[in-house]
N, C-alpha and C positions, 0 to 999 in steps of 0.2 A: 752448719749443714751446707749452706750455699758455697762457703769457701772450700769445703771438702769436695764438692762436686766440680768446682772450677779446677782444683788441684788435680783431680782424677782425669778430667778431660785434657788438661795441659800435659799431663804425663803421657797420655796416649798419643797426642800430637807430636811430642818430642821424640817418642820411640819411633813413630812413623817417619819423621824427618831423618832421624839417624839411620833408619833402615834404608832410605833412599840414597843417602850420601855414602854409606860404607860399601866399598867395592867388594868386601869380603862376605857381605850378607848372602846367605844361601837362598836359592829359589827352589820352591817345592816343584818337583817334576810332574806332580799331578795337576798343576795349575792353581789358580786362586781358590780359596776356600769359600764356598757358598752354602748357606743353610736354606733349606726349603721346608718350612713348617707347614704341615697340613692344618686345616682349620682347627682352632683350639690350642695350638702349640706356638702361637706367635710370641707369647711372653717368654716361653722357654728359649726361643731363638734370640730374642733381644738380650736376655740375661747371659746366655752363653757367649754371644758376640762381645759384650762388655767385659766378661771375665777373661776371655782369650786375648783380646786386644790390650787389656790392662797389664797383661804379663804376670798374673797372679796364680798361675798354675804350677810352674816349676821354677827352681832357683836360677837356671840358665836357659830360660825360655827364649826361643827365637821369636822375633816380632812377627805376628801373623795377622794380616788384615782379614776381616770377615765381612762378606756381603750377605744380605738376606733378600730372597725373592719370595713373594707371596702369591702362590697360584690362586686364581679365582675359579671356583667350580660352580657352575650353574646348570639350568635346564632350559631348553628351547620350549616354545609354546606346546609342542607335541609331547613333552616329557623327556625327550632324549637329552643326554648330558653334553656339556661342552666345558673346555678348560681355556682360560686366558693366561698365557705365560710367554713372555718375550724371550729373545735370545740373550738379552743383556744380563751379565753375571752368570750365565749358564753355559754358553758356548765356550769350550776350552777350559772349563772350571771343574774343580773337585766338588761335586754336589752331594750334600748330606741331607737326605729326606728324613724329617722327624715326624713320627706317627706312633700309634699304639693301638692295641686291641681294646676291648673284645672285637673279634673279627666278624662284625656284622656285614651283611651284603653291601650296605652303603659304604662302610669304612674300606672294605677291600676293593670295591669297584673304583672309588675315588682315588685310592692310592695307586692302583694300576694305571688309571688314566693319566695321573700326574707323571708317573714313571715313563709312560709312553711319550709324553711331551718332552721330558728331560732328554730322552734318546733323540727325539726329533729335533731338538734345539742344540744338538751336538755337545752335550756334556762330555767332558773327557773321561770322568770316572763317576760312578754312582754308588753310594752306600745308603742302605735303608736301616734306620735305627727304630726298632719296635720296643718300646718299654715293656709292653705285655704282648707276647707273641700271638698273632691271630690263630684261632682254632687250636690252641695248645691243649685244651681239655679233650679235644676229639682225636686222641692219639691211638685209640683202639676201636675195633669193630664192636658194635652192640647188637647181638642177636643176628637174625637173618636179614634185617631190613636196613640197618644203619652201618655204613662203612666209615673207617677212620678218614678224617679230612685234613689232619695236621700237615701233610706234605703239600697240600693244594696251593697255599699262598706262595711258598718258596718257589715252586715249579712255575707258577705263573709269572713271578718276578723275573726269574732267569730267562723265561721265554721272551719277555719283552726287552730286557736289558742286555742279554747275551754277554759278550766279553767286557762290556762296560761295567757290569756289576762287580764291585770289589767285595762287599760283604753284606750280610744281613746280621745286625748286632741286636741281641735281645737280652733281657734281664731274667734271671732265675726261671729257666724253662721248666714247665711242668713235667716233661718227659725228656730224658737225655737223648732218646733215639731221634728226636727232631733234627739234631745236627747232621744226621745221615740223609736228610731229604735232598741235599745237594752234595757236590764234591767236597773233599776235606778242606776245612778252613773257611768255606763260604758262609756258614752260619756259626757265629761266635757268641758264646754266652758269657755274660759278666754277672757277678753275684753281689747282691746288696744285703743278704741275710745277716751277715756279720755285723753290719752297722746297726740293724734293728735289734739283734739279740743283745749286743753290748749295751745299748741304751736302756732296754727293758731290764736287764740284770742290774745296771747301776741304779735305776729307780727302785727296784726291789730291795737293793742293799740299803738305800736311804730310808726305806720304810721300816727298817729294823725287824722285819718279819722273815721267817724262814720261807724259802721258795724252792720249787722243784721244776725242772725242765721236762716237758712232756712232748713226745713225738707221736703224732696221730697214726702213724703206720711205719713199716720198716723202711720204705723209700724216703720218708722225711728224716728218719734217724740217720740214714746213710748221707743225706744231703747236709745235715747240720752237725753231725758229731765232730768233724774236724774243725768246723767253725767254733763249736763250743769249747774244744780244747784250747784254741788260740785265745778266746776271750777269757777263759779261766786263768790262763797264764798271765794275761795282761792285768787282770783284776786280783790275781794271787788268791784265788779261792777254788774250792771244789764243790760242785753242785750235784745233788742227787738227780737221777733221771728215771723216767718210766716210758715204756713204749706200748702203744695200744695195738691190738689185733682187731681189724675191722672186717665186717662183712659188707661188701658193696654190691647192691642190687643193680645199679646202673651208674652213669656218670653224674647223676644228680643227687643221689642219697646213699648213705652208709650208716652203720651202727657199730658201736664198740662192743666187741664180744668179751674180751678180757684184757688185763694189763699185766705187764711183767716189769721187773725192775725194783726200785727202792720204794715199794708200796707203803712201808711203815713211815715214810717221811711226808706223806700226803696230808695227814691229819693236821689241821690248823695252818697249812701252808698256802702261799700263793702259787698257783700252777701256771707256768708260762708255756703255752703251746706253740709249736714251731711248724709252720706249713708254708706253702708257696702262694696261696691265694685264698680269699674269702669272697664268696658270691652272694647267695641269699642268706647266709649265716645259719641256716637250719642245721646242717651237720655239725658245725662248730658249737652251736648252743646245746645240741643233744649231747655231745661229748663232754662239754663243760658241766652239764647237769649231773653226769655220772661222777665226775670228780667231786662235786660239792655234796651231792646227796648220799652217794655210796661210800666215798672215801673221806668225807668230812673236811675237804679243803675249804678255805675261807672264801676264796674267789679265784677267778681265772682271767689271765691276760693272754691275748693272742698276738703273735708277731707273724705277719704275712706281707711279703714285699708287694703283692698285687692286690690292691683294694678294689675288686670288681664291684662289690656292694650294690647289687642290683635287686630288683623286685622289692620284697618286704624287709630287706636287711636293715635299713635305717630304723624302721619302726620296731623291729624285734630287739635290736641292740639298745634302743632307747628306753625300753621298759625297765621299771625299777627292780623287778624280780629277775632280770636277766643275769645269769651267773657270770657272764663275761663283762668285766668292769672296765677293761682297757683293751684297745686294739691299736697296735703299732703297724703302720703301713708306710710305703713310699708313695710318691705321686707319679709312678710310671704310667698310671691312668690318671689324668688330671683330676684334682679334687676341687679346686676353687670354682670351677664352672658348674659343679653339681650342687644345686641348692638343697636337695634332699639330705645332704650330709652336713649341712651347716649346724644343725642342732647337736649332732654328735661331737663336732669339733668345739662348739661353744661350751658343752658340758664336760669337756676333757675326757670323754670316752674314746674319741678318735684322736690319735697322735700321728701327725703326718711328718715324715722325714723327707725333705725335698732332695731330689737326686740330680737337679740340673747342674750342680757343681761337679759331681762325678761325671755327668754327661759331657761337660765342657772338657774335662781331662781326657775322656775317651776320644772325643772328636779331635782334639789337638794331637794326641798320640797317634791316632790312626792317620791323620792328614800327613804327618811327617814320617810315616812308615815305621813307627815304634810299636812295641807290644802293648796290648790293652788288657792282657790277662792278669796283670798284677792286682787289678781291682778285685779279683777273686779272693 
């Protein structure tokens, strides 16, 4: 283990030395690459730095040095906020701010304050990477009193950053119209659903039991059907599917009205549901109960890129009689720092697919002006 760490560090130093000596080495026009992790994303930044500098992203990867700056956010005695962030590794640099929703007032205000500092410290270019896009569930008006807030975050970001803003990059947006909050290309979506779906389907294959893919609504079907086709081709199988029609009373609750599709395949099967997020798990468990009690499925697995898992979610999913036996998520919302989820991971109910390696690829590609849409 120690020899391997020494070898890796030596490899990085040699690549850096060769980079400095070779007159043909290209220089990125955006300046040096700097990661700016918001609190809770420090480990992400260190892992990404190591992967990019090690040169393990692409076969013909340019050597790319990565700096990290850690903004300190605090409060004065009167409760007003302040930020500590020097100009070192920021002025003239290509700065990538790492953060994620849910878009609480604290999360959004802290992010906007740090962006204000990056502009004030003369960052050459600024990119905001949100694993889970803030306010993404608030994409529609609700009744007479609640207006949609989804465009709020992006418009505040652009008002602070102006022409220094390169992009806002987010994973698996809840609503496709969010990309219209700014001018074309300013909000770019990358998708991780395929990675989750393939892993769940492979595990279902290993179980030797029949399984069915279920879409909780038509929008989920549209989001996942092309992904499913690709995974079926890779695994050389064909999987029956069902789609639910739901009645949604508001953004917090909905109920399954009826199902269409290969209903005769549900009995005795594992049902793998595909959606974009799981919050309190109430709606997910209600739908799973329908599959088990009314259609005689054996159990339900859920794949959701964004594991919000707030409120009573951990308690509900941890109950023995819960029809959802496995939940596959990514760590677009960090999991390791949430102690309430530890029991779910220890009991193998919660399966977390880390996305920092994909994130390293996205950052490297974006820094050198290459497309990041291939991750789709």
